[in-house]
C-alpha positions in Angstrom: -44.1 -98.4 36.9 -40.5 -99.1 37.0 -38.7 -101.2 39.0 -35.3 -100.4 39.8 -34.0 -100.9 43.3 -35.9 -102.3 46.5 -37.1 -101.2 49.6 -34.5 -102.8 52.6 -37.6 -103.3 55.0 -39.4 -105.6 52.6 -36.6 -107.7 51.2 -38.8 -111.0 50.3 -41.3 -109.4 47.2 -44.3 -110.6 46.5 -45.6 -111.5 42.8 -44.6 -108.5 40.4 -43.4 -106.5 43.2 -42.6 -102.7 43.3 -39.4 -102.6 45.1 -39.0 -98.9 45.7 -41.2 -95.6 46.2 -41.9 -92.4 43.9 -38.4 -91.1 43.2 -37.7 -93.8 40.5 -40.9 -93.1 38.6 -39.3 -90.1 37.5 -36.4 -92.3 35.6 -39.1 -93.8 33.5 -38.6 -91.2 30.2 -35.2 -92.0 30.9 -34.9 -95.2 30.8 -37.3 -95.8 28.1 -35.7 -93.6 25.7 -32.6 -95.7 26.6 -33.8 -99.2 26.0 -35.8 -98.0 22.6 -33.7 -95.2 20.9 -31.6 -96.0 17.8 -27.7 -96.1 18.9 -26.1 -93.0 17.6 -24.4 -92.7 14.4 -20.4 -92.9 15.3 -18.7 -89.6 15.1 -15.6 -90.8 17.3 -13.3 -94.0 18.4 -13.7 -94.9 21.7 -11.3 -97.5 23.6 -12.8 -100.3 26.3 -12.2 -98.4 29.0 -14.6 -95.9 28.2 -17.5 -98.3 28.0 -15.8 -99.8 31.0 -16.1 -96.3 32.9 -19.6 -96.0 31.4 -20.8 -99.2 32.6 -19.3 -98.7 36.7 -21.5 -95.4 36.5 -24.9 -96.8 35.5 -24.5 -99.9 37.9 -23.6 -97.2 40.6 -26.8 -95.4 39.9 -28.7 -98.5 39.6 -27.5 -99.0 43.4 -27.7 -95.8 44.6 -30.8 -94.6 42.3 -29.3 -91.4 41.3 -31.4 -90.7 38.5 -29.0 -87.9 37.2 -26.1 -89.9 37.2 -28.2 -93.3 35.8 -29.3 -91.1 32.8 -25.6 -89.4 31.9 -24.2 -93.1 32.2 -26.6 -94.9 30.0 -26.6 -91.8 27.7 -22.9 -92.7 27.4 -23.2 -96.6 27.0 -25.6 -95.5 23.9 -22.7 -93.0 22.4 -19.5 -95.2 23.5 -20.5 -98.8 22.5 -21.3 -98.2 18.8 -18.2 -96.3 18.2 -15.9 -98.9 19.8 -12.5 -99.4 17.8 -11.8 -102.5 19.7 -13.8 -106.0 19.8 -15.5 -106.3 22.9 -14.2 -109.1 25.4 -16.7 -111.7 26.9 -17.0 -109.9 30.4 -17.5 -106.6 29.1 -20.4 -107.9 26.5 -21.8 -109.8 29.7 -21.9 -106.8 31.8 -23.7 -104.8 28.8 -26.5 -107.5 28.3 -26.6 -107.3 32.6 -27.2 -103.6 32.5 -29.7 -103.8 30.0 -31.5 -106.7 31.6 -31.8 -104.6 34.9 -33.1 -101.5 32.9 -35.5 -103.7 30.7 -36.7 -105.2 34.1 -37.5 -101.8 35.9 -39.6 -100.8 32.9 -41.5 -103.7 33.7 -40.5 -105.6 30.2 -39.8 -108.8 32.2 -39.4 -110.7 28.8 -37.0 -108.0 27.5 -35.3 -108.3 30.5 -34.9 -112.4 30.0 -33.4 -112.0 26.7 -30.7 -109.9 28.1 -29.6 -111.8 30.6 -30.0 -115.1 29.2 -27.0 -114.0 27.0 -25.1 -112.8 30.1 -25.8 -116.1 32.2 -24.1 -118.0 29.3 -21.6 -115.9 28.4 -20.5 -115.9 32.6 -22.3 -118.4 34.3 -20.5 -118.1 37.8 -21.6 -114.5 38.0 -23.5 -114.1 41.0 -25.4 -110.4 41.3 -24.2 -108.7 44.5 -26.5 -108.3 46.9 -27.0 -104.7 47.0 -28.2 -104.7 43.1 -30.0 -107.6 43.7 -31.3 -108.6 47.2 -31.7 -112.3 48.0 -35.4 -113.3 47.0 -35.7 -110.2 44.8 -37.7 -111.2 41.8 -35.2 -110.8 38.8 -32.8 -112.4 41.2 -34.7 -115.6 41.3 -35.2 -115.2 37.7 -31.7 -115.0 36.6 -30.6 -117.6 38.5 -33.0 -120.1 37.0 -31.7 -119.1 33.7 -29.9 -122.2 31.9 -25.7 -121.9 31.9 -25.4 -123.7 28.7 -25.9 -122.0 25.3 -28.7 -123.4 23.0 -28.3 -125.4 20.0 -30.4 -123.1 18.4 -28.5 -120.8 16.1 -28.2 -119.5 12.6 -25.0 -119.3 10.6 -24.3 -115.8 9.5 -22.4 -115.2 6.2 -18.9 -114.9 6.2 -18.1 -111.3 5.5 -15.4 -110.2 2.8 -12.3 -109.2 3.9 -13.0 -109.7 7.9 -14.7 -111.4 10.5 -17.4 -111.4 12.9 -17.3 -110.8 16.8 -20.6 -112.2 18.6 -20.6 -111.2 22.6 -17.1 -110.7 22.4 -15.8 -114.1 20.7 -14.7 -114.3 17.1 -17.6 -116.6 15.2 -20.5 -116.8 12.8 -23.4 -118.6 15.1 -25.9 -116.3 16.1 -28.2 -117.7 18.8 -31.5 -117.6 17.8 -33.6 -117.3 21.5 -31.3 -114.4 23.1 -29.7 -111.2 22.6 -26.4 -110.5 21.1 -24.1 -107.8 20.6 -23.0 -107.9 17.1 -19.6 -106.6 15.6 -17.8 -106.8 12.1 -13.9 -106.5 12.0 -12.3 -105.1 8.8 -8.7 -105.6 9.3 -7.4 -104.6 13.1 -10.5 -102.4 13.3 -14.4 -102.4 14.2 -16.5 -101.1 11.6 -20.0 -102.1 13.0 -21.7 -102.8 16.5 -25.2 -103.3 17.2 -27.2 -104.7 19.9 -29.8 -106.9 18.8 -32.8 -108.8 20.0 -33.4 -112.1 18.6 -35.9 -110.7 16.1 -33.8 -108.1 14.8 -32.2 -108.4 11.4 -28.3 -108.5 11.0 -27.2 -105.0 9.6 -25.9 -105.5 6.1 -22.2 -106.1 5.4 -20.1 -107.0 2.6 -20.6 -110.9 1.9 -24.3 -110.9 3.5 -25.7 -111.1 0.0 -23.7 -114.4 -0.8 -26.7 -116.4 -1.2 -28.5 -113.9 -3.5 -25.1 -113.9 -5.5 -24.9 -117.8 -5.5 -28.5 -117.7 -6.7 -28.0 -115.2 -9.3 -25.1 -116.9 -11.0 -26.6 -120.0 -11.1 -30.0 -119.0 -12.5 -27.8 -117.3 -15.2 -25.8 -120.2 -15.6 -29.1 -122.2 -16.5 -30.5 -119.8 -18.6 -27.8 -120.1 -20.4 -27.8 -123.4 -20.8 -31.5 -123.6 -21.9 -30.5 -120.9 -24.5 -28.0 -123.6 -25.9 -31.0 -126.4 -25.9 -33.7 -124.1 -27.5 -31.2 -123.0 -30.3 -30.6 -126.6 -30.8 -34.3 -127.4 -31.2 -34.5 -124.3 -33.9 -31.8 -125.9 -35.6 -33.3 -129.1 -35.4 -36.7 -127.8 -36.6 -35.4 -126.0 -39.5 -34.1 -129.4 -41.1 -37.5 -131.0 -40.8 -37.9 -130.4 -44.4 -34.3 -132.5 -45.5 -36.0 -135.6 -44.2 -36.7 -138.1 -47.0 -39.4 -140.3 -45.5 -42.1 -139.9 -43.3 -40.0 -141.9 -40.5 -37.2 -139.5 -40.6 -39.8 -136.9 -40.3 -41.0 -138.2 -37.1 -37.7 -138.9 -35.6 -36.4 -135.0 -36.4 -39.7 -134.1 -35.3 -39.4 -135.7 -31.8 -35.6 -134.9 -31.2 -36.7 -131.2 -32.0 -39.3 -131.4 -29.8 -37.0 -132.9 -26.6 -34.7 -130.2 -27.0 -37.4 -127.3 -27.2 -38.9 -128.8 -24.2 -35.6 -129.0 -22.2 -34.8 -125.7 -23.0 -38.1 -124.2 -21.8 -37.8 -126.3 -18.6 -34.5 -125.2 -18.0 -36.0 -121.5 -18.8 -38.7 -122.2 -16.1 -35.7 -122.8 -13.7 -33.9 -120.3 -14.3 -36.8 -117.7 -13.5 -37.2 -119.2 -10.5 -33.6 -118.7 -9.4 -33.8 -115.1 -10.5 -36.8 -114.6 -8.1 -35.1 -116.5 -5.6 -31.9 -114.6 -6.0 -34.1 -111.2 -5.2 -36.3 -112.6 -2.4 -34.2 -115.3 -0.5 -31.1 -113.3 -0.7 -32.2 -110.3 0.0 -30.1 -108.3 2.8 
């Protein structure tokens, strides 16, 4: 059951309260489509002003329970954000996370709402929801106000993109929070070439440079194999001269050197093989 809005005659909700009546039930397909659909492939370039306009409309629709306007505004957000021609600023990123949090809570997905609102809370810790949007004592308001305002130390360092930079939630950087949602953008030159909203478990979109780890492993594996070949060739060369030994003592010495060189070569081949497998598995984009 959707929970967009509230009944002003019941200002203090009980556990998992149903804040409004039947009209909002018709928004379920709209909200579900908005939150689960893939963001459309970009066919145009959009500015921040277009995102702001769509956010204004969506927030107004949430407050007024205007289903048609909400559908139009959230659809506009879906199409506009992936096609941004400039990086988001922190304030707009926070607004996007708040709107997505409101939508997820309306669908009954409290965990999803917390993931989105946690990011908004960290980005703009001083923000307070207007009472007309979330009344005093409303469940989601209580949840939001209890969220931490400081960023967690649990982050993943993303690979440096070739020929550009990353913008995460409106700020240039490569440290992706592990415990909350993030708006991922990649910049090439002065233009944004990728934008995606990622949940904590979502993989980062592929980009040039993300396979750096695989490249390093592959090169290391090839270098190790080359060194192994050198040792093995030396072992074969040593083995070919065993018959030149003039005494049993010299024969044993030559055989020992051959075995050592061959053993080192085979060991390095093994390491090269492990590195090759790691290059495929660990470095997979």
